[in-house]
N, C-alpha and C positions, 0 to 999 in steps of 0.2 A: 323481552324486557327480563331485567333483574329483580326477584324481589329479596331485601333482606330479610331475615325475620329474627329480632330481637330479644333475646332469652333474658328477664331478671331473674334476678336470686338476689338472696337478701342474706348474710352474716349471723340473723337471730336466726335460723331454724340449721338443719342440716339431715340428709337422707342418709339413709341403712340398705340395707338391700333385699330385706322383705318385700314382699308381695301388697301388701297392705300395710297400715300403718308405719309409714316407712319415714314419716316426720316426723324430726326431733325438737325438742328446743334446745337453743345453744349452751345453755348450763349441764345438759344431759351428758355425761363423758361415752355413755356409750350404748346401743342398745341392746337388751336384755334377751331378743329372740335370738336375732345372726349373730350379736359379737362385735359387731362394726364398730368402730370410733370413730368420734365427731373428726380429733385431727386428721383423720385419714378420707373424710366422706365429703361428697362436695356438697356445696351450698343449695338450701331450695330453693324451687321456684318460687315466687310469687304466685303465682294462677295455683298453685297446688297444695296452696296452704288451707286451710279450714279454719271453721271458726274453733273446732273442737281440739286442733295443733296450738289454737293461742290462749283459749280459756277453761280454764279450771276451776272445777267448783269449791275446792277445801283452798285456794291460795289466794284470794281476794289481793293482797298483796303486790302478789307476783303478776296476777290479771294487771295490773295497772302501772307496774313498771315496764315492763313489756308491749304494753298496747302503746306508750307514749314513745317507747324505743321506736316502735314500727311509724307510729306516727312522725318523727321526726328524721326516719329515715330513707322511708317513701315521699314520692310529688303528690300534687293535687290529683294530679290526673290518675295515677298509680292507686289512690286511697278511696277515689270516686268507685274505679272500678272493683278495690277488696269488697267495699260495704255493698255494692252492690251483688256483689258472688254470698255475702253472708247474709242480705235477706234473701235471694231467690234461695239459698240452701234451708233456710227457716219455713219458707211458704209449703 
């Protein structure tokens, strides 16, 4: 039996080469730690994006914009999984 693993990514975030804090918002052009540039880096996997990657305490307008884009981009099933992940991280 062959099982196909589907990895879902989003262009709203990208990954640099750092071991920690490697998920960046698409508006960030480069990682200040490792120097990776957005246009040369892969999109982030949905299951690796944490609430801290999405929401920033000093930019509520950006938070609303990003959340709406994310809602528009992902399916209802993906949204459910994402919300469950956020809830589990907060507990």
